[in-house]
C-alpha positions in Angstrom: 24.5 -5.5 -51.1 21.8 -4.6 -48.6 19.4 -7.2 -50.0 22.0 -9.9 -49.4 22.5 -8.6 -45.9 18.8 -8.7 -45.2 18.5 -12.3 -46.5 21.5 -13.3 -44.3 19.7 -11.8 -41.3 16.5 -13.6 -42.1 18.3 -16.9 -42.5 20.1 -16.3 -39.3 16.8 -15.8 -37.4 15.4 -18.9 -39.0 18.3 -20.9 -37.8 17.8 -19.7 -34.3 14.1 -20.6 -34.4 14.9 -24.1 -35.7 17.5 -24.6 -33.0 14.9 -23.7 -30.4 12.4 -26.2 -31.9 15.0 -28.9 -32.0 15.8 -28.4 -28.3 12.1 -28.5 -27.5 11.7 -31.7 -29.5 14.7 -33.3 -27.7 13.1 -32.6 -24.3 9.7 -34.0 -25.4 11.0 -37.3 -26.9 14.0 -38.0 -24.7 12.0 -39.1 -21.7 12.5 -38.0 -18.1 15.8 -36.5 -17.0 18.1 -38.3 -14.6 19.0 -37.0 -11.2 22.4 -37.1 -9.5 21.6 -40.5 -8.1 21.4 -41.9 -11.6 17.6 -42.6 -11.4 14.9 -41.3 -13.7 13.3 -38.3 -12.1 9.5 -38.2 -11.3 7.1 -35.5 -12.5 5.2 -33.6 -9.7 3.2 -30.5 -9.1 3.4 -28.1 -6.1 0.2 -28.7 -4.2 0.8 -26.6 -1.0 -1.5 -23.5 -1.3 0.8 -21.5 1.0 3.7 -22.1 -1.4 4.3 -19.2 -3.9 5.2 -21.9 -6.5 1.7 -23.5 -6.2 0.6 -25.1 -9.4 4.0 -25.2 -11.0 5.2 -28.5 -12.3 8.7 -29.9 -11.7 10.9 -33.0 -12.0 12.4 -34.4 -8.8 14.6 -37.2 -7.5 12.5 -40.2 -6.9 14.2 -41.1 -3.6 12.5 -39.9 -0.5 15.3 -40.6 1.9 19.0 -40.4 1.0 18.3 -39.0 -2.4 20.0 -36.1 -4.1 17.0 -33.7 -3.7 17.6 -32.4 -7.2 14.6 -30.5 -8.7 14.1 -29.1 -12.2 11.2 -26.7 -12.8 9.2 -27.4 -16.0 8.6 -23.8 -17.2 7.1 -25.2 -20.5 4.1 -26.6 -18.6 1.0 -24.5 -17.8 0.6 -23.5 -14.2 -2.6 -24.9 -12.7 -5.0 -22.1 -11.9 -6.3 -21.6 -8.4 -9.9 -22.3 -9.6 -8.9 -25.9 -10.2 -7.5 -26.4 -6.7 -8.8 -29.4 -4.8 -9.4 -28.6 -1.1 -9.5 -31.6 1.2 -9.7 -35.2 0.1 
């Protein structure tokens, strides 16, 4: 009985891991997300050195004026290190 219970727990953990991989694959192959305006969002990186989010990547509404200002942080992307900062130019 305990062997069966152990196998069931292992199978359950495997299912969870596969579901996570599936969600990651959907994000990679599905293309950019859509904002509230219905447009494909654009991918950007925070470049303001004074911003605590400096180096983080995010998706944002492509409209500069009159857009929905929606922003989605991409926590799966590596944060740019401060050593790679370009100052001026």
